[in-house]
All heavy atoms as a GROMACS GRO file, in nm:
protein
  507
    1MET      N    1  -2.544   2.773   2.518
    1MET     CA    2  -2.523   2.694   2.399
    1MET      C    3  -2.564   2.550   2.429
    1MET      O    4  -2.519   2.491   2.525
    1MET     CB    5  -2.378   2.695   2.357
    1MET     CG    6  -2.327   2.831   2.318
    1MET     SD    7  -2.160   2.815   2.256
    1MET     CE    8  -2.179   2.890   2.100
    2GLY      N    9  -2.644   2.497   2.342
    2GLY     CA   10  -2.690   2.361   2.364
    2GLY      C   11  -2.642   2.265   2.257
    2GLY      O   12  -2.614   2.303   2.145
    3GLY      N   13  -2.628   2.140   2.294
    3GLY     CA   14  -2.591   2.036   2.199
    3GLY      C   15  -2.443   2.037   2.165
    3GLY      O   16  -2.374   2.136   2.186
    4SER      N   17  -2.398   1.927   2.115
    4SER     CA   18  -2.258   1.919   2.073
    4SER      C   19  -2.251   1.905   1.922
    4SER      O   20  -2.341   1.854   1.858
    4SER     CB   21  -2.189   1.800   2.141
    4SER     OG   22  -2.249   1.680   2.099
    5ARG      N   23  -2.145   1.950   1.865
    5ARG     CA   24  -2.123   1.942   1.720
    5ARG      C   25  -2.022   1.832   1.691
    5ARG      O   26  -1.925   1.816   1.764
    5ARG     CB   27  -2.072   2.074   1.666
    5ARG     CG   28  -2.168   2.188   1.685
    5ARG     CD   29  -2.168   2.270   1.560
    5ARG     NE   30  -2.258   2.380   1.575
    5ARG     CZ   31  -2.368   2.393   1.504
    5ARG    NH1   32  -2.401   2.304   1.415
    5ARG    NH2   33  -2.446   2.496   1.519
    6THR      N   34  -2.046   1.761   1.582
    6THR     CA   35  -1.953   1.658   1.540
    6THR      C   36  -1.850   1.723   1.447
    6THR      O   37  -1.885   1.784   1.348
    6THR     CB   38  -2.027   1.547   1.463
    6THR    OG1   39  -2.124   1.491   1.551
    6THR    CG2   40  -1.932   1.440   1.419
    7LEU      N   41  -1.724   1.711   1.484
    7LEU     CA   42  -1.614   1.761   1.402
    7LEU      C   43  -1.531   1.643   1.354
    7LEU      O   44  -1.497   1.555   1.431
    7LEU     CB   45  -1.524   1.855   1.483
    7LEU     CG   46  -1.590   1.976   1.547
    7LEU    CD1   47  -1.491   2.049   1.634
    7LEU    CD2   48  -1.646   2.068   1.441
    8GLN      N   49  -1.500   1.644   1.225
    8GLN     CA   50  -1.423   1.533   1.169
    8GLN      C   51  -1.338   1.584   1.053
    8GLN      O   52  -1.384   1.662   0.971
    8GLN     CB   53  -1.520   1.426   1.118
    8GLN     CG   54  -1.456   1.298   1.079
    8GLN     CD   55  -1.562   1.196   1.039
    8GLN    OE1   56  -1.654   1.228   0.963
    8GLN    NE2   57  -1.551   1.078   1.091
    9ASP      N   58  -1.211   1.540   1.048
    9ASP     CA   59  -1.121   1.577   0.939
    9ASP      C   60  -1.037   1.454   0.906
    9ASP      O   61  -0.967   1.401   0.992
    9ASP     CB   62  -1.031   1.693   0.982
    9ASP     CG   63  -0.941   1.743   0.870
    9ASP    OD1   64  -0.979   1.728   0.752
    9ASP    OD2   65  -0.834   1.797   0.900
   10GLN      N   66  -1.044   1.408   0.781
   10GLN     CA   67  -0.969   1.290   0.738
   10GLN      C   68  -0.883   1.325   0.618
   10GLN      O   69  -0.928   1.394   0.527
   10GLN     CB   70  -1.064   1.177   0.698
   10GLN     CG   71  -1.150   1.127   0.808
   10GLN     CD   72  -1.247   1.020   0.759
   10GLN    OE1   73  -1.265   1.002   0.641
   10GLN    NE2   74  -1.307   0.951   0.852
   11ARG      N   75  -0.759   1.277   0.621
   11ARG     CA   76  -0.667   1.295   0.508
   11ARG      C   77  -0.605   1.160   0.475
   11ARG      O   78  -0.561   1.088   0.564
   11ARG     CB   79  -0.556   1.392   0.544
   11ARG     CG   80  -0.604   1.531   0.575
   11ARG     CD   81  -0.489   1.618   0.618
   11ARG     NE   82  -0.540   1.743   0.673
   11ARG     CZ   83  -0.466   1.849   0.691
   11ARG    NH1   84  -0.338   1.846   0.659
   11ARG    NH2   85  -0.517   1.958   0.740
   12HIS      N   86  -0.602   1.130   0.345
   12HIS     CA   87  -0.540   1.007   0.297
   12HIS      C   88  -0.456   1.042   0.174
   12HIS      O   89  -0.499   1.122   0.091
   12HIS     CB   90  -0.646   0.903   0.257
   12HIS     CG   91  -0.736   0.865   0.369
   12HIS    ND1   92  -0.701   0.774   0.464
   12HIS    CD2   93  -0.860   0.907   0.401
   12HIS    CE1   94  -0.800   0.761   0.550
   12HIS    NE2   95  -0.898   0.841   0.515
   13GLY      N   96  -0.341   0.982   0.163
   13GLY     CA   97  -0.256   1.010   0.047
   13GLY      C   98  -0.174   0.890   0.007
   13GLY      O   99  -0.142   0.804   0.089
   14GLN      N  100  -0.145   0.884  -0.121
   14GLN     CA  101  -0.058   0.781  -0.176
   14GLN      C  102   0.040   0.848  -0.271
   14GLN      O  103   0.005   0.941  -0.342
   14GLN     CB  104  -0.136   0.675  -0.255
   14GLN     CG  105  -0.242   0.601  -0.177
   14GLN     CD  106  -0.375   0.670  -0.178
   14GLN    OE1  107  -0.411   0.737  -0.272
   14GLN    NE2  108  -0.448   0.658  -0.069
   15ARG      N  109   0.163   0.796  -0.271
   15ARG     CA  110   0.265   0.849  -0.362
   15ARG      C  111   0.346   0.731  -0.416
   15ARG      O  112   0.381   0.640  -0.342
   15ARG     CB  113   0.357   0.944  -0.288
   15ARG     CG  114   0.467   1.000  -0.377
   15ARG     CD  115   0.562   1.088  -0.301
   15ARG     NE  116   0.490   1.206  -0.252
   15ARG     CZ  117   0.535   1.284  -0.158
   15ARG    NH1  118   0.650   1.261  -0.099
   15ARG    NH2  119   0.465   1.389  -0.119
   16ALA      N  120   0.373   0.736  -0.546
   16ALA     CA  121   0.458   0.636  -0.609
   16ALA      C  122   0.558   0.708  -0.698
   16ALA      O  123   0.524   0.808  -0.761
   16ALA     CB  124   0.374   0.540  -0.692
   17TRP      N  125   0.682   0.661  -0.702
   17TRP     CA  126   0.782   0.724  -0.786
   17TRP      C  127   0.876   0.618  -0.842
   17TRP      O  128   0.890   0.510  -0.788
   17TRP     CB  129   0.859   0.832  -0.713
   17TRP     CG  130   0.933   0.785  -0.591
   17TRP    CD1  131   0.885   0.782  -0.463
   17TRP    CD2  132   1.066   0.735  -0.585
   17TRP    NE1  133   0.981   0.732  -0.379
   17TRP    CE2  134   1.094   0.701  -0.451
   17TRP    CE3  135   1.164   0.714  -0.680
   17TRP    CZ2  136   1.215   0.650  -0.410
   17TRP    CZ3  137   1.286   0.662  -0.638
   17TRP    CH2  138   1.310   0.631  -0.505
   18LEU      N  139   0.938   0.654  -0.952
   18LEU     CA  140   1.031   0.566  -1.021
   18LEU      C  141   1.145   0.653  -1.074
   18LEU      O  142   1.121   0.759  -1.131
   18LEU     CB  143   0.962   0.495  -1.137
   18LEU     CG  144   1.048   0.410  -1.229
   18LEU    CD1  145   1.099   0.287  -1.156
   18LEU    CD2  146   0.968   0.369  -1.351
   19SER      N  147   1.268   0.609  -1.052
   19SER     CA  148   1.382   0.681  -1.108
   19SER      C  149   1.473   0.582  -1.179
   19SER      O  150   1.475   0.464  -1.148
   19SER     CB  151   1.460   0.756  -0.999
   19SER     OG  152   1.518   0.664  -0.909
   20TYR      N  153   1.549   0.634  -1.276
   20TYR     CA  154   1.633   0.548  -1.358
   20TYR      C  155   1.756   0.625  -1.401
   20TYR      O  156   1.746   0.739  -1.446
   20TYR     CB  157   1.553   0.503  -1.482
   20TYR     CG  158   1.630   0.413  -1.574
   20TYR    CD1  159   1.659   0.282  -1.540
   20TYR    CD2  160   1.674   0.460  -1.699
   20TYR    CE1  161   1.729   0.199  -1.625
   20TYR    CE2  162   1.743   0.377  -1.785
   20TYR     CZ  163   1.770   0.247  -1.747
   20TYR     OH  164   1.840   0.165  -1.832
   21THR      N  165   1.872   0.565  -1.386
   21THR     CA  166   1.995   0.626  -1.436
   21THR      C  167   2.013   0.583  -1.582
   21THR      O  168   2.018   0.464  -1.612
   21THR     CB  169   2.116   0.580  -1.352
   21THR    OG1  170   2.093   0.616  -1.217
   21THR    CG2  171   2.243   0.646  -1.400
   22LEU      N  172   2.020   0.680  -1.670
   22LEU     CA  173   2.027   0.651  -1.813
   22LEU      C  174   2.170   0.618  -1.856
   22LEU      O  175   2.265   0.679  -1.807
   22LEU     CB  176   1.975   0.772  -1.892
   22LEU     CG  177   1.831   0.810  -1.861
   22LEU    CD1  178   1.799   0.944  -1.923
   22LEU    CD2  179   1.737   0.704  -1.911
   23PRO      N  180   2.187   0.524  -1.948
   23PRO     CA  181   2.321   0.487  -1.995
   23PRO      C  182   2.373   0.586  -2.101
   23PRO      O  183   2.387   0.553  -2.217
   23PRO     CB  184   2.300   0.348  -2.054
   23PRO     CG  185   2.159   0.350  -2.101
   23PRO     CD  186   2.084   0.438  -2.004
   24SER      N  187   2.398   0.707  -2.058
   24SER     CA  188   2.443   0.812  -2.150
   24SER      C  189   2.545   0.900  -2.077
   24SER      O  190   2.544   0.910  -1.955
   24SER     CB  191   2.324   0.896  -2.194
   24SER     OG  192   2.367   1.009  -2.263
   25ASP      N  193   2.632   0.965  -2.153
   25ASP     CA  194   2.729   1.054  -2.092
   25ASP      C  195   2.667   1.185  -2.042
   25ASP      O  196   2.710   1.242  -1.945
   25ASP     CB  197   2.840   1.090  -2.192
   25ASP     CG  198   2.930   0.971  -2.222
   25ASP    OD1  199   2.934   0.878  -2.138
   25ASP    OD2  200   2.993   0.971  -2.327
   26LYS      N  201   2.563   1.232  -2.112
   26LYS     CA  202   2.504   1.362  -2.079
   26LYS      C  203   2.385   1.351  -1.982
   26LYS      O  204   2.368   1.432  -1.894
   26LYS     CB  205   2.458   1.432  -2.206
   26LYS     CG  206   2.569   1.452  -2.305
   26LYS     CD  207   2.620   1.592  -2.298
   26LYS     CE  208   2.720   1.612  -2.409
   26LYS     NZ  209   2.827   1.697  -2.374
   27LEU      N  210   2.297   1.252  -2.001
   27LEU     CA  211   2.181   1.237  -1.914
   27LEU      C  212   2.218   1.152  -1.794
   27LEU      O  213   2.277   1.047  -1.806
   27LEU     CB  214   2.066   1.170  -1.990
   27LEU     CG  215   2.011   1.247  -2.108
   27LEU    CD1  216   1.905   1.164  -2.178
   27LEU    CD2  217   1.950   1.378  -2.061
   28ARG      N  218   2.183   1.200  -1.677
   28ARG     CA  219   2.222   1.131  -1.555
   28ARG      C  220   2.107   1.057  -1.489
   28ARG      O  221   2.123   0.944  -1.446
   28ARG     CB  222   2.280   1.232  -1.459
   28ARG     CG  223   2.398   1.178  -1.386
   28ARG     CD  224   2.468   1.283  -1.307
   28ARG     NE  225   2.399   1.310  -1.182
   28ARG     CZ  226   2.419   1.416  -1.108
   28ARG    NH1  227   2.502   1.508  -1.145
   28ARG    NH2  228   2.354   1.432  -0.997
   29LEU      N  229   1.991   1.120  -1.481
   29LEU     CA  230   1.882   1.062  -1.405
   29LEU      C  231   1.748   1.109  -1.461
   29LEU      O  232   1.730   1.226  -1.490
   29LEU     CB  233   1.894   1.106  -1.257
   29LEU     CG  234   1.785   1.063  -1.162
   29LEU    CD1  235   1.796   0.912  -1.138
   29LEU    CD2  236   1.799   1.136  -1.031
   30ALA      N  237   1.656   1.015  -1.477
   30ALA     CA  238   1.519   1.049  -1.515
   30ALA      C  239   1.428   0.997  -1.403
   30ALA      O  240   1.454   0.893  -1.344
   30ALA     CB  241   1.482   0.984  -1.647
   31TRP      N  242   1.320   1.072  -1.372
   31TRP     CA  243   1.229   1.029  -1.267
   31TRP      C  244   1.086   1.072  -1.296
   31TRP      O  245   1.062   1.167  -1.371
   31TRP     CB  246   1.272   1.082  -1.131
   31TRP     CG  247   1.285   1.232  -1.124
   31TRP    CD1  248   1.394   1.306  -1.153
   31TRP    CD2  249   1.182   1.326  -1.092
   31TRP    NE1  250   1.368   1.440  -1.138
   31TRP    CE2  251   1.238   1.455  -1.101
   31TRP    CE3  252   1.049   1.314  -1.055
   31TRP    CZ2  253   1.165   1.570  -1.075
   31TRP    CZ3  254   0.976   1.429  -1.029
   31TRP    CH2  255   1.034   1.554  -1.038
   32ILE      N  256   0.991   0.999  -1.239
   32ILE     CA  257   0.849   1.032  -1.248
   32ILE      C  258   0.786   1.001  -1.113
   32ILE      O  259   0.825   0.905  -1.045
   32ILE     CB  260   0.778   0.957  -1.362
   32ILE    CG1  261   0.634   1.007  -1.376
   32ILE    CG2  262   0.785   0.807  -1.342
   32ILE    CD1  263   0.567   0.965  -1.503
   33GLU      N  264   0.692   1.086  -1.072
   33GLU     CA  265   0.625   1.070  -0.943
   33GLU      C  266   0.476   1.098  -0.962
   33GLU      O  267   0.437   1.191  -1.032
   33GLU     CB  268   0.684   1.170  -0.844
   33GLU     CG  269   0.617   1.172  -0.710
   33GLU     CD  270   0.677   1.276  -0.618
   33GLU    OE1  271   0.716   1.385  -0.667
   33GLU    OE2  272   0.684   1.250  -0.499
   34VAL      N  273   0.391   1.017  -0.900
   34VAL     CA  274   0.246   1.036  -0.902
   34VAL      C  275   0.200   1.042  -0.756
   34VAL      O  276   0.236   0.956  -0.675
   34VAL     CB  277   0.174   0.922  -0.975
   34VAL    CG1  278   0.024   0.943  -0.972
   34VAL    CG2  279   0.223   0.910  -1.118
   35GLU      N  280   0.121   1.144  -0.723
   35GLU     CA  281   0.072   1.161  -0.587
   35GLU      C  282  -0.079   1.186  -0.591
   35GLU      O  283  -0.127   1.269  -0.668
   35GLU     CB  284   0.143   1.279  -0.520
   35GLU     CG  285   0.099   1.305  -0.379
   35GLU     CD  286   0.175   1.420  -0.318
   35GLU    OE1  287   0.185   1.526  -0.383
   35GLU    OE2  288   0.223   1.405  -0.206
   36HIS      N  289  -0.154   1.112  -0.508
   36HIS     CA  290  -0.298   1.130  -0.499
   36HIS      C  291  -0.334   1.161  -0.354
   36HIS      O  292  -0.290   1.091  -0.262
   36HIS     CB  293  -0.372   1.004  -0.544
   36HIS     CG  294  -0.521   1.020  -0.537
   36HIS    ND1  295  -0.590   1.088  -0.635
   36HIS    CD2  296  -0.611   0.981  -0.445
   36HIS    CE1  297  -0.719   1.087  -0.602
   36HIS    NE2  298  -0.733   1.024  -0.488
   37LEU      N  299  -0.412   1.267  -0.332
   37LEU     CA  300  -0.453   1.308  -0.199
   37LEU      C  301  -0.605   1.319  -0.191
   37LEU      O  302  -0.669   1.371  -0.283
   37LEU     CB  303  -0.393   1.445  -0.163
   37LEU     CG  304  -0.241   1.454  -0.164
   37LEU    CD1  305  -0.198   1.599  -0.146
   37LEU    CD2  306  -0.182   1.367  -0.055
   38ASP      N  307  -0.662   1.268  -0.082
   38ASP     CA  308  -0.806   1.280  -0.053
   38ASP      C  309  -0.821   1.348   0.082
   38ASP      O  310  -0.749   1.315   0.177
   38ASP     CB  311  -0.873   1.142  -0.042
   38ASP     CG  312  -0.891   1.076  -0.175
   38ASP    OD1  313  -0.947   1.140  -0.265
   38ASP    OD2  314  -0.852   0.958  -0.187
   39ARG      N  315  -0.917   1.441   0.092
   39ARG     CA  316  -0.946   1.505   0.220
   39ARG      C  317  -1.097   1.520   0.233
   39ARG      O  318  -1.165   1.564   0.140
   39ARG     CB  319  -0.878   1.640   0.230
   39ARG     CG  320  -0.898   1.703   0.366
   39ARG     CD  321  -0.814   1.824   0.388
   39ARG     NE  322  -0.830   1.870   0.525
   39ARG     CZ  323  -0.775   1.979   0.572
   39ARG    NH1  324  -0.700   2.054   0.495
   39ARG    NH2  325  -0.795   2.015   0.697
   40ARG      N  326  -1.146   1.483   0.351
   40ARG     CA  327  -1.290   1.494   0.380
   40ARG      C  328  -1.307   1.552   0.519
   40ARG      O  329  -1.230   1.521   0.609
   40ARG     CB  330  -1.356   1.355   0.376
   40ARG     CG  331  -1.353   1.295   0.240
   40ARG     CD  332  -1.428   1.163   0.238
   40ARG     NE  333  -1.415   1.107   0.105
   40ARG     CZ  334  -1.362   0.989   0.078
   40ARG    NH1  335  -1.318   0.914   0.175
   40ARG    NH2  336  -1.354   0.946  -0.044
   41GLY      N  337  -1.409   1.634   0.534
   41GLY     CA  338  -1.435   1.693   0.664
   41GLY      C  339  -1.584   1.708   0.690
   41GLY      O  340  -1.666   1.703   0.597
   42ARG      N  341  -1.615   1.726   0.819
   42ARG     CA  342  -1.756   1.740   0.856
   42ARG      C  343  -1.765   1.824   0.983
   42ARG      O  344  -1.687   1.806   1.076
   42ARG     CB  345  -1.812   1.601   0.880
   42ARG     CG  346  -1.952   1.599   0.928
   42ARG     CD  347  -1.998   1.457   0.939
   42ARG     NE  348  -2.096   1.449   1.045
   42ARG     CZ  349  -2.147   1.338   1.092
   42ARG    NH1  350  -2.106   1.223   1.044
   42ARG    NH2  351  -2.235   1.339   1.186
   43ILE      N  352  -1.857   1.917   0.981
   43ILE     CA  353  -1.893   1.993   1.100
   43ILE      C  354  -2.044   1.986   1.111
   43ILE      O  355  -2.116   2.047   1.032
   43ILE     CB  356  -1.848   2.140   1.091
   43ILE    CG1  357  -1.697   2.151   1.075
   43ILE    CG2  358  -1.894   2.217   1.214
   43ILE    CD1  359  -1.646   2.292   1.056
   44GLY      N  360  -2.091   1.908   1.206
   44GLY     CA  361  -2.235   1.887   1.219
   44GLY      C  362  -2.292   1.828   1.091
   44GLY      O  363  -2.241   1.730   1.038
   45PRO      N  364  -2.394   1.892   1.033
   45PRO     CA  365  -2.456   1.839   0.911
   45PRO      C  366  -2.382   1.879   0.782
   45PRO      O  367  -2.416   1.833   0.674
   45PRO     CB  368  -2.596   1.898   0.913
   45PRO     CG  369  -2.578   2.029   0.985
   45PRO     CD  370  -2.471   2.003   1.089
   46VAL      N  371  -2.282   1.965   0.792
   46VAL     CA  372  -2.212   2.015   0.673
   46VAL      C  373  -2.092   1.926   0.643
   46VAL      O  374  -2.008   1.900   0.730
   46VAL     CB  375  -2.164   2.161   0.694
   46VAL    CG1  376  -2.089   2.210   0.572
   46VAL    CG2  377  -2.283   2.250   0.726
   47ARG      N  378  -2.084   1.878   0.518
   47ARG     CA  379  -1.974   1.792   0.475
   47ARG      C  380  -1.905   1.851   0.352
   47ARG      O  381  -1.970   1.913   0.269
   47ARG     CB  382  -2.025   1.653   0.439
   47ARG     CG  383  -2.084   1.581   0.556
   47ARG     CD  384  -2.139   1.448   0.515
   47ARG     NE  385  -2.204   1.387   0.629
   47ARG     CZ  386  -2.231   1.261   0.640
   47ARG    NH1  387  -2.200   1.178   0.543
   47ARG    NH2  388  -2.289   1.214   0.747
   48ALA      N  389  -1.775   1.828   0.342
   48ALA     CA  390  -1.698   1.874   0.225
   48ALA      C  391  -1.588   1.773   0.198
   48ALA      O  392  -1.541   1.704   0.288
   48ALA     CB  393  -1.639   2.012   0.251
   49GLY      N  394  -1.548   1.765   0.071
   49GLY     CA  395  -1.440   1.674   0.034
   49GLY      C  396  -1.366   1.726  -0.088
   49GLY      O  397  -1.419   1.807  -0.166
   50ARG      N  398  -1.243   1.680  -0.102
   50ARG     CA  399  -1.162   1.720  -0.215
   50ARG      C  400  -1.063   1.609  -0.247
   50ARG      O  401  -1.008   1.546  -0.157
   50ARG     CB  402  -1.086   1.848  -0.182
   50ARG     CG  403  -0.995   1.893  -0.292
   50ARG     CD  404  -0.917   2.015  -0.255
   50ARG     NE  405  -0.824   2.041  -0.362
   50ARG     CZ  406  -0.748   2.144  -0.370
   50ARG    NH1  407  -0.752   2.236  -0.279
   50ARG    NH2  408  -0.666   2.160  -0.471
   51ALA      N  409  -1.039   1.587  -0.376
   51ALA     CA  410  -0.939   1.490  -0.420
   51ALA      C  411  -0.852   1.557  -0.526
   51ALA      O  412  -0.901   1.637  -0.605
   51ALA     CB  413  -1.006   1.366  -0.477
   52SER      N  414  -0.722   1.524  -0.525
   52SER     CA  415  -0.633   1.580  -0.625
   52SER      C  416  -0.526   1.476  -0.661
   52SER      O  417  -0.486   1.397  -0.578
   52SER     CB  418  -0.567   1.708  -0.576
   52SER     OG  419  -0.483   1.681  -0.466
   53THR      N  420  -0.485   1.480  -0.788
   53THR     CA  421  -0.378   1.392  -0.835
   53THR      C  422  -0.276   1.478  -0.909
   53THR      O  423  -0.312   1.556  -0.996
   53THR     CB  424  -0.432   1.284  -0.930
   53THR    OG1  425  -0.531   1.207  -0.860
   53THR    CG2  426  -0.322   1.192  -0.978
   54ASP      N  427  -0.150   1.464  -0.872
   54ASP     CA  428  -0.040   1.539  -0.935
   54ASP      C  429   0.059   1.441  -0.996
   54ASP      O  430   0.088   1.337  -0.937
   54ASP     CB  431   0.034   1.625  -0.833
   54ASP     CG  432  -0.051   1.736  -0.776
   54ASP    OD1  433  -0.128   1.796  -0.853
   54ASP    OD2  434  -0.041   1.763  -0.656
   55VAL      N  435   0.110   1.476  -1.114
   55VAL     CA  436   0.213   1.398  -1.180
   55VAL      C  437   0.332   1.490  -1.204
   55VAL      O  438   0.317   1.599  -1.257
   55VAL     CB  439   0.164   1.340  -1.315
   55VAL    CG1  440   0.275   1.264  -1.384
   55VAL    CG2  441   0.042   1.251  -1.294
   56ARG      N  442   0.450   1.446  -1.161
   56ARG     CA  443   0.572   1.524  -1.179
   56ARG      C  444   0.677   1.437  -1.247
   56ARG      O  445   0.684   1.318  -1.221
   56ARG     CB  446   0.626   1.571  -1.045
   56ARG     CG  447   0.528   1.656  -0.968
   56ARG     CD  448   0.580   1.682  -0.827
   56ARG     NE  449   0.475   1.734  -0.743
   56ARG     CZ  450   0.401   1.662  -0.661
   56ARG    NH1  451   0.421   1.535  -0.650
   56ARG    NH2  452   0.306   1.718  -0.590
   57ALA      N  453   0.758   1.497  -1.331
   57ALA     CA  454   0.866   1.423  -1.400
   57ALA      C  455   0.984   1.516  -1.419
   57ALA      O  456   0.970   1.638  -1.423
   57ALA     CB  457   0.818   1.370  -1.534
   58GLY      N  458   1.103   1.458  -1.434
   58GLY     CA  459   1.220   1.540  -1.456
   58GLY      C  460   1.337   1.460  -1.512
   58GLY      O  461   1.338   1.338  -1.505
   59ILE      N  462   1.434   1.533  -1.562
   59ILE     CA  463   1.557   1.475  -1.614
   59ILE      C  464   1.672   1.561  -1.562
   59ILE      O  465   1.668   1.683  -1.571
   59ILE     CB  466   1.560   1.474  -1.767
   59ILE    CG1  467   1.448   1.387  -1.823
   59ILE    CG2  468   1.694   1.424  -1.817
   59ILE    CD1  469   1.437   1.392  -1.973
   60ALA      N  470   1.773   1.498  -1.506
   60ALA     CA  471   1.892   1.568  -1.461
   60ALA      C  472   2.002   1.553  -1.566
   60ALA      O  473   2.025   1.442  -1.614
   60ALA     CB  474   1.940   1.513  -1.327
   61PHE      N  475   2.067   1.663  -1.602
   61PHE     CA  476   2.173   1.662  -1.701
   61PHE      C  477   2.310   1.679  -1.635
   61PHE      O  478   2.321   1.745  -1.533
   61PHE     CB  479   2.154   1.776  -1.802
   61PHE     CG  480   2.035   1.757  -1.890
   61PHE    CD1  481   1.914   1.815  -1.857
   61PHE    CD2  482   2.044   1.684  -2.007
   61PHE    CE1  483   1.803   1.799  -1.938
   61PHE    CE2  484   1.935   1.667  -2.089
   61PHE     CZ  485   1.813   1.724  -2.054
   62ARG      N  486   2.412   1.626  -1.695
   62ARG     CA  487   2.549   1.645  -1.649
   62ARG      C  488   2.620   1.739  -1.746
   62ARG      O  489   2.617   1.719  -1.866
   62ARG     CB  490   2.623   1.510  -1.646
   62ARG     CG  491   2.766   1.524  -1.600
   62ARG     CD  492   2.840   1.394  -1.603
   62ARG     NE  493   2.774   1.300  -1.514
   62ARG     CZ  494   2.794   1.170  -1.516
   62ARG    NH1  495   2.875   1.117  -1.604
   62ARG    NH2  496   2.732   1.090  -1.433
   63PHE      N  497   2.684   1.843  -1.692
   63PHE     CA  498   2.754   1.940  -1.775
   63PHE      C  499   2.903   1.924  -1.762
   63PHE      O  500   2.956   1.885  -1.665
   63PHE     CB  501   2.715   2.084  -1.738
   63PHE     CG  502   2.572   2.113  -1.770
   63PHE    CD1  503   2.476   2.104  -1.671
   63PHE    CD2  504   2.534   2.148  -1.898
   63PHE    CE1  505   2.343   2.132  -1.699
   63PHE    CE2  506   2.402   2.177  -1.927
   63PHE     CZ  507   2.307   2.169  -1.826
   0.00000   0.00000   0.00000
């Protein structure tokens, strides 16, 4: 086998969230979260990449 291959894998991510206690007897907590992920890789001359963004939200109730 001759030559060496370049291998590379990079991951980067960011996440932000916000939560709030609501001034109500029944609702306890509301929250929202945004997450963004980037991934890139390389093996020799072949390159690939992917990016994704997810948004999540919720409300907690008191019974």
